[in-house]
C-alpha positions in Angstrom: 0.0 -0.3 0.0 1.9 3.4 -1.1 -0.6 5.5 0.1 1.2 5.5 3.5 4.4 7.0 2.0 2.4 9.2 -0.1 0.6 10.3 3.1 3.9 10.6 4.9 5.1 13.0 1.9 2.3 15.0 2.0 2.7 15.7 5.3 6.1 16.4 5.2 5.3 19.1 2.2 2.9 20.3 5.0 5.5 20.7 7.8 7.8 22.3 5.2 5.3 24.9 3.7 4.0 25.5 7.2 7.6 26.4 8.8 7.5 29.4 6.6 4.4 31.1 8.3 5.5 31.3 12.2 2.4 31.7 14.4 0.0 29.8 12.1 -1.5 26.7 12.2 -2.1 24.6 9.2 -5.9 23.8 8.8 -6.4 22.1 5.6 -4.0 20.6 2.7 -5.4 19.7 -0.6 -3.8 17.3 -3.4 -4.9 16.6 -6.6 -5.2 13.1 -7.8 -5.0 12.2 -11.5 -7.5 9.1 -12.5 -4.1 7.2 -13.6 -2.1 7.8 -10.6 -3.1 4.6 -9.1 -3.7 6.0 -6.2 -6.9 5.1 -3.9 -8.2 8.4 -2.3 -10.1 6.5 0.4 -6.8 4.9 1.3 -4.6 7.7 1.2 -7.1 9.6 3.2 -7.2 6.8 6.0 -3.2 6.7 6.1 -3.1 10.5 6.2 -5.4 10.6 9.2 -3.6 7.5 10.8 -0.2 9.6 10.4 -1.4 12.7 12.2 -3.6 11.4 14.8 -1.4 11.8 17.8 0.2 14.9 16.5 0.1 18.8 16.6 -1.5 18.7 13.2 -4.4 16.1 14.3 -7.0 18.6 13.2 -5.8 19.4 9.6 -8.1 18.3 7.0 -6.9 16.5 3.9 -8.9 17.4 0.9 -8.6 15.4 -2.5 -9.5 16.7 -5.9 -9.6 13.6 -8.6 -8.5 15.0 -12.1 -9.6 13.0 -15.0 -7.7 11.9 -17.9 -7.5 14.8 -20.6 -6.6 14.3 -24.2 -5.6 16.4 -27.2 -6.9 16.0 -30.6 -3.7 16.3 -33.3 -6.3 16.8 -35.8 -8.6 19.9 -34.6 -6.7 20.9 -31.7 -9.5 20.0 -28.9 -8.4 19.3 -25.7 -11.1 16.8 -23.9 -11.9 14.7 -21.0 -12.0 10.8 -21.6 -14.9 9.0 -20.6 -15.2 5.3 -20.6 -11.8 4.9 -22.3 -13.0 6.3 -25.5 -9.6 8.6 -27.1 -12.0 9.7 -30.0 -12.1 13.4 -30.4 -15.7 14.2 -29.3 -15.6 17.1 -32.4 -14.0 16.0 -35.4 -14.1 12.1 -34.5 -10.4 11.5 -35.2 -8.5 9.0 -33.0 -5.3 10.9 -33.5 -4.9 12.2 -29.9 -2.3 12.3 -27.6 -2.4 11.9 -23.8 -2.4 15.4 -22.0 -2.9 14.7 -18.1 -4.3 12.4 -15.5 -1.5 11.0 -13.8 -0.6 14.0 -11.5 -0.1 13.9 -8.2 0.9 17.5 -6.3 0.2 19.4 -3.6 -2.7 22.0 -4.5 -2.9 24.2 -1.6 -2.2 24.5 2.1 -4.5 26.6 4.2 -3.0 28.1 7.5 -4.7 29.9 10.5 -3.3 32.3 12.9 -2.4 30.7 15.9 -2.5 33.5 18.7 -0.3 32.2 21.4 -1.9 32.2 25.5 -1.0 35.6 26.9 1.8 35.2 29.5 0.4 34.1 33.0 -2.4 32.6 31.6 -3.7 29.2 32.2 -4.7 26.3 30.3 -7.7 24.6 31.3 
């Protein structure tokens, strides 16, 4: 299950990027996953939650954006989403198409929230 290593990599990226914003707490991280990437979104979400469960990042949310496979028609120039493994151009009917996207795995965004430290002398309850 390579989702564990991917979840770990996402978490490391969050820590690196969050360190650029002192006084802020990561709240949400988004990743884009292409349908050809071979990643099970539910497994990734489960692994991510398991990794953050007993850490200072336990409240962070993982949002996953699915990206469909896209082709480019070399005959008419149309870029289209592939449905049901049909690579034929819906505009001109040509089968002369090439792969454009659908295997991506990328960090899309990191949302942080300003974290205000407790006043000096304040007690935690």
